[in-house]
N, C-alpha and C positions, 0 to 999 in steps of 0.2 A: 395209801391215805395217810395224811398227817394233819392233826387238828381239824378234822372234818373236811379237808380239801383233798380231792382226788388228784394225785399227781400223775398217774399213768393212764387213767381212763376218763373219757368224757361221759356226761350223763347218759348218752345213747349207747354206751358200751364200747365205742371206738377208742383207739389209742390216741393219747395226746402226743405231741412231738417228743416229749421226754419218754413217754411210754414206748414209742417206736425205737428208742435207743436201748431198750431193756427187754422187750418182748417181741415175739413174732406170732402172727395169727395162723392157725392151722386150717386145713380145708373144712373141718367140721365146725369151725367158728371158735374153738377154744384157743387159749394162748399158752405159749411155752416160753420160758425164760431163755434168753439168748446165752450162748456160751461166751466165755471171755473173748475169744477170737472174733465171734460174730458181733459182739457188743462194740469192740474196738473198730471193726469195719463199719458198723452203722454210725458210730460217732464221727469217723473220718468222712463218710459220705455226707452226713449232716453239715459238718464244718465247711465242706467245699461245695455245697449245693449251688452256690451262685458263682463258683469259679469256673472259668472256661479257658482252654488253651487258645491263645490268640497273640498276635504281635502288632504293635504300633510302630510307626517309623519315626525315629528320632533323627532329625536332620542336623547337618553340621552347625547351623546357627542356633541350635537348641530348641527350635520349633518342633512341633509334633504333628504327624499326619495320622489320623484315625481312618482306616479304610472302611468302605461300606460293609456293614454287617458287624462292626465292632460292638462289643457288649459293655454297657455301663451298668452300675448299680445305683439305686436311689432309695432313700428312706423318706416316706411322706404319705400322701393320700393314695387313694385307690387308683387314680388315673394320672396321666402326665400333668403334673401340677407346677406350671411355670409361675414364678412370683409376679407381683404387681409391676415390677420393672421389666419383666420379660425374661429373666434368667432362671435356670434350673440347676441346682447343685447336684453333682454326681461324682462318683469315683469309678475307676475302671473295675473290671471283675476280679478284684483282689479279695481273698477271703478275710485278710486282716482288716482291710478298709471297711468292708460291709459290716462286720461284727462290731467294729469300733463305732460306726455310725448308728447301728442299732442301739448301742448302749447310751450314746449321747443324744440322739435325735428321735429315738423311738418313743413308745408310750411310757416314759419314765414317770416317776412320782411328780416331778416338776411339770411335765407336759400335761399330766392329768389335772393338776391344780390350776394350770392356765387354760384348761379346756382345749388343748391342742389335739383335737380328734383327727387331724389330718396326718398324724405321725404314726399310724398303725400298720403301715405296709412296707415291705421291702419289694422293690420292683426291679426287673431287669429291662434295660432300655437298649435298643439297637440303632446304630447309625444307618440311616436310609441312603446316605451318600457320603462321600469322602468329607471329613471334617478337618480343617486346618486350625491348629491352635498355636499361638505365638509362644516364644520363650518367656520366662519370667522377666528377663531384661527388656524384651520388646514390649511386654505388657506395661512395665513401669514407664518406658519411654512414651507410649501412647497415652497413658494416664496423665503424665505431666504435660504433654502436648495439648490434651483436651482442656486441662485446667488453665493453660496459658492463653487459650483461645476463647474461653467461655467464662466470663466474670461471675455469672450466677453460680457455676460449679465451684469456682475458686472461693467465693464468699460463703457458700454453704459449708464447704470444708473448714475454712478458717474460723467460722463462728460456731462450729459444732464441737462435740467432745472428741471427734476424730482427729482433731489437730493437736490434742493434748500431748501426744508423743513427741512433739517438736517444741523446743524452747521458743517462747515468743520472740526473742531476739533473733532467732534464726529463720523465722518465717519471712520469705521474700515478699515484697509487694507484688501486686498483680502484674505490673509492667515489667517485672524482672523474672517472672516465672519461666519464661522461655530460656533463661540462662542457667537454670538448675540442671546439673549433670545427672542423667538417669542412673549412672553408675556410682554416684556419691552416696554416702550414708544419708544425707539430707533427702536426696531424691527418692531413695528407697523408703524412708520413713513416711514421706508425704504420700507416696503411692499405697503403702500398706495401710495408712490411716484411712484413706478414701475407700479402700477395699473392705475395711471393717464395716463401713456404713452400708455396703451392698445388701446385708441381711436385714436392714431396718426398713420396714414398710413405709415409715414416715419420711424416709430419705429416698423414696422410689422415684420422685420426679427428677432428682439429680442423677440417680443411678441410670435411668432411661437414657439420659443424654450421653453418659459415659459409655454405656453398652452400645449405643448407636455409633459412637466414634470408633469403637473396636470393629464393628461390622463394616463401617465405611472403609476401614483399612483392609478388608477382605477376610475377616475371621468370624467363624460361627461358634467359637468357643474360646475361652481364656482359662489359664490356670487359676485356681482359687488361691491367691497369694496369702490370704489371711489364714486359711486352714493349714497351709504349708508352714506358717510361722507361728502357729498357736502356742502361746506361752504356757498353757495349762499342761503341756506334755503329752497330749493325745493326738498331735498332728498326724495326718494320714499321708500316705505315699503319693497318691495320684488324684488329688482333688481337682475338679474342673467345674466351670460354669458354662452350660450350654446356652447360647444366646438366640438360637434360631429354632423355632418349633417345627419347622419343615424338614429338619435334617435328622430327626429321631422318631422312633415309634416304640411303644411299650409291647413287650413280648410275653412277660409273665409277672406274677405278683404273689406274695405270700403274706397272709395276715399275721401280725405279731401278737400272739397270745402271751399270757404270763409265763407259760412253760417255755415258749420260744425265747422270751427275754431272759429267763433264768439260764437256759442252756447257752444262749448267746453270751451271757456274762462269763460263764465258765470257759467257753471257747476263747473269748477275747483275752481272759487272764492267761490261759495256756499259750496263746500266740504271742503275747507280750513277753512271757518268760523265754519262749523259744528265740524271739528276736534279740532279747537282751543277752542270752547265752551265745548266740551267733556273733553278736557285736563284740563281746568280751573275748571270744575265740580269735577274732580277727586282730584284736589289739595285742 
């Protein structure tokens, strides 16, 4: 207990997530403090509780094939919560990604201020069929193709804050959009700007059109280009947006308590240090 807050036990006497990392319950109902080895084992188990051994297929063209049964993680509401435009943000079953998402998208102080009650769960989601996801380059190509064929999408992007990353002098007119090279810096900036708007519910009418364009090209998921390029420095490894409700189902969920958030922050900090050390070792 600290300042009147029970850190290790709930009011009914059961252990909180943090308590399970420090104590074990005996057959008679009493609790015994874990040894250092047991505590380290419990912490590792907690850290990797959403991590599973699995493989996706990365094809020669950079596209990805997720086999049936592939596991994804999602922070959000209690159930499968597709957005107004029809997409659902996920990462694969990476321990680093899920703890990062918990810290950024879970019941944070900002989320509570904004009454974002839907952000209280970590869910594990399973592919019910094979899911094909294009490469980043192909996604950029399809985005530009959609904008060149749909003036409403083009105008919505051009007249929004999502075009601010491109100098006004470099923005091509609508009838020249088809000439923009997807591999050029300009093409990448335009695609990234539009992807930034995918998370805005007020932009959902435009997003629906773009999502449908991806699906018309044979894809039920796309890489989340914005999260991959997040300039805040917390970009994740495997962000994706599922576009088809019929290709996934929810298999488990965990309610994010304050204890879980606190432990998640500790784990995320630890994982970031490990990643930084590994990166410096490679250099």
